Each structure stands twice: as structure tokens, then as C-alpha cells.
VOFI-862408 format. One record per residue (C-alpha): x, y, z; residue in one letter. Coordinates in nm, 4 decimals, always signed. Layout:
BEGIN
xx yy zz res
X Y Z A
...
! end
This chain:
BEGIN
xx yy zz res
-2.0667 +0.7709 +0.0157 H
-2.1868 +0.7860 -0.3426 R
-2.0656 +0.9919 -0.6545 A
-2.3138 +1.1009 -0.9193 H
-2.0337 +1.0872 -1.1804 S
-1.6605 +1.0299 -1.2088 R
-1.5828 +1.4006 -1.2786 D
-1.4897 +1.4590 -0.9304 A
-1.2274 +1.1682 -0.9278 F
-1.0774 +1.2795 -1.2553 A
-1.0390 +1.6329 -1.1304 K
-0.8710 +1.4906 -0.8169 G
-0.6286 +1.2849 -1.0262 A
-0.5607 +1.5801 -1.2586 L
-0.4804 +1.8047 -0.9391 D
-0.2639 +1.5572 -0.8035 A
-0.0798 +1.5253 -1.1320 A
-0.0275 +1.8906 -1.1568 K
+0.0953 +1.9094 -0.7907 F
+0.3440 +1.6326 -0.8405 L
+0.4986 +1.7751 -1.1648 A
+0.8520 +1.8767 -1.0689 G
+0.8433 +1.7655 -0.7096 K
+1.1242 +1.5446 -0.6034 K
+1.0449 +1.1712 -0.5318 P
+0.8854 +1.0910 -0.2069 G
+0.5581 +1.0175 -0.0319 L
+0.2746 +1.2681 -0.0995 Y
-0.0863 +1.2404 +0.0029 T
-0.3980 +1.4088 -0.1185 M
-0.3789 +1.6251 +0.1950 A
-0.0579 +1.7769 +0.0593 N
-0.2227 +1.8269 -0.2910 V
-0.5264 +2.0096 -0.1337 I
-0.3018 +2.2052 +0.1118 G
-0.4306 +2.0709 +0.4411 V
-0.2440 +1.8956 +0.7109 K
! end
């Protein structure tokens, strides 16, 4: 696949950081971040 800009990657990284803030140490996936299993 191709991305036209890096904006989507940056948004994903920021969403992941917000999700992880305050979480206990552990293994999390992007599926956890976006709420799918």
C-alpha cells in the first residue's frame, strides 16, 4: 500500500501514546488502541 502523506502515521502514533498513558506496563497492539480484537 502507499500513503500520500505521513499524517495518518503521525495520528496513529499520537493515538497510541494517548492510549498507553497511565496503562500498566505490558504488551499492547494497535488492535488494542483502536478497540478491535
